[in-house]
C-alpha positions as CSV (number, residue, x, y, z in Angstrom):
1,M,136.7,112.4,99.1
2,P,134.5,109.7,97.4
3,F,136.1,106.7,95.8
4,Q,135.9,106.9,92.0
5,V,136.4,104.1,89.5
6,Y,136.8,104.8,85.7
7,R,136.2,101.9,83.3
8,A,137.1,102.4,79.7
9,S,138.5,100.6,76.7
10,A,141.8,101.2,74.9
11,G,142.1,104.5,73.1
12,S,139.0,106.0,74.8
13,G,140.9,108.8,76.6
14,K,141.5,107.2,80.0
15,T,144.8,108.9,80.6
16,F,143.4,112.3,79.8
17,T,140.4,111.7,82.1
18,L,142.6,110.4,84.9
19,V,145.2,113.2,84.6
20,S,142.4,115.8,84.4
21,E,140.7,114.5,87.5
22,Y,144.0,114.1,89.4
23,L,145.0,117.7,88.6
24,R,141.5,119.0,89.4
25,L,141.8,117.5,92.9
26,C,145.3,118.9,93.4
27,L,144.6,122.3,92.0
28,S,141.2,122.8,93.7
29,S,143.0,122.8,97.0
30,T,145.1,125.6,98.4
31,D,147.4,122.9,99.9
32,S,150.3,122.4,97.4
33,M,150.8,119.0,99.0
34,A,147.3,117.8,98.2
35,F,148.8,115.3,95.7
36,S,150.2,113.4,98.6
37,K,146.7,112.5,99.7
38,I,145.5,111.2,96.4
39,L,145.9,107.5,95.3
40,A,145.7,106.6,91.7
41,I,145.9,102.8,90.8
42,T,146.6,101.5,87.4
43,F,147.2,98.0,86.1
44,T,150.7,98.3,84.5
45,N,154.0,100.0,85.3
46,K,153.8,101.6,81.9
47,A,150.4,103.2,82.6
48,A,151.6,104.4,86.0
49,G,154.7,105.9,84.5
50,E,152.8,107.5,81.7
51,M,150.3,109.0,84.1
52,K,153.0,110.5,86.3
53,S,154.8,111.9,83.2
54,R,151.6,113.5,81.8
55,I,150.8,115.1,85.2
56,M,154.3,116.6,85.4
57,E,154.2,117.8,81.8
58,S,150.7,119.2,82.2
59,L,151.7,121.1,85.4
60,E,154.7,122.5,83.4
61,I,152.4,123.8,80.7
62,L,149.7,125.0,83.1
63,R,152.2,127.1,85.2
64,D,152.8,129.4,82.2
65,P,149.5,130.8,80.9
66,S,151.2,131.7,77.6
67,K,152.0,128.0,76.8
68,K,149.3,126.3,74.8
69,P,146.6,128.8,75.9
70,E,143.9,126.8,74.0
71,D,144.9,123.5,75.6
72,A,141.9,121.2,76.2
73,L,143.2,120.3,79.7
74,R,143.5,123.9,80.7
75,K,140.0,124.6,79.6
76,A,138.6,121.6,81.4
77,L,140.4,122.6,84.6
78,L,139.4,126.2,84.5
79,Q,135.8,125.1,84.1
80,S,135.8,122.3,86.7
81,T,137.8,124.3,89.4
82,G,136.3,127.7,88.8
83,L,139.8,129.2,89.1
84,S,141.1,132.1,87.1
85,T,143.9,131.5,84.6
86,Q,146.5,133.2,86.9
87,V,145.4,131.3,90.1
88,L,145.6,128.0,88.1
89,A,149.1,128.9,86.9
90,D,150.2,129.9,90.4
91,R,148.9,126.7,92.0
92,S,150.3,124.6,89.1
93,A,153.8,126.1,89.7
94,K,153.5,125.4,93.5
95,V,152.3,121.8,93.0
96,L,154.9,121.1,90.4
97,R,157.7,122.4,92.7
98,Q,156.3,120.2,95.6
99,M,156.1,117.2,93.4
100,L,159.7,117.5,92.3
101,H,160.9,117.9,95.9
102,N,158.6,115.1,97.2
103,Y,158.5,112.7,94.3
104,G,158.1,109.7,96.5
105,L,154.8,111.1,97.9
106,I,153.1,110.9,94.5
107,G,150.6,108.1,95.0
108,I,150.3,106.7,91.5
109,S,151.2,103.0,91.3
110,T,150.0,99.6,90.0
111,I,147.5,97.6,91.9
112,D,150.2,95.0,92.4
113,R,152.6,97.4,94.0
114,F,149.9,99.0,96.2
115,T,148.7,95.5,97.4
116,L,152.3,94.5,98.2
117,R,152.8,97.7,100.2
118,I,149.7,97.0,102.2
119,L,150.8,93.3,102.7
120,K,154.2,94.3,103.9
121,S,152.8,96.9,106.3
122,F,150.4,94.5,107.9
123,A,153.0,91.7,108.0
124,H,155.4,94.0,109.8
125,D,152.9,95.6,112.1
126,L,151.3,92.3,113.2
127,G,154.6,90.4,113.3
128,L,153.3,87.9,110.7
129,L,155.1,86.4,107.8
130,T,158.5,87.7,109.0
131,N,160.3,84.8,107.2
132,V,158.5,85.4,103.8
133,D,160.7,87.0,101.1
134,F,158.6,89.6,99.3
135,S,161.5,90.7,97.0
136,G,160.2,88.6,94.1
137,L,156.9,90.3,94.2
138,N,158.3,93.9,94.1
139,R,158.3,94.8,90.4
């Protein structure tokens, strides 16, 4: 998959765009664990939490075609994925179930947390910085 960057100012619909793109990637695949292969980076813990929350809420709505049938997100996903309403609902239910059972595999975090994770991995793998305390960096 290509690397994508979205730049936008406050109130411009970033979260809608990111959630829509994230769900498009998840639901376009027949693999209900596709979310575990997607990385979304934000700047704040609040933004990361809001994005996770919106994704889960959106999947809850999408899994039932009778809920908010005129929803803008549903329309965007139907158009961008080419799926039928029923297939979108079925995949949404499967992805939501997998996300709930594998919450730790959802790759949405802050740039700080992501960088810290990489730093810890390299330090451990290379046997470097073994005496450095990273606990103050983990927010």
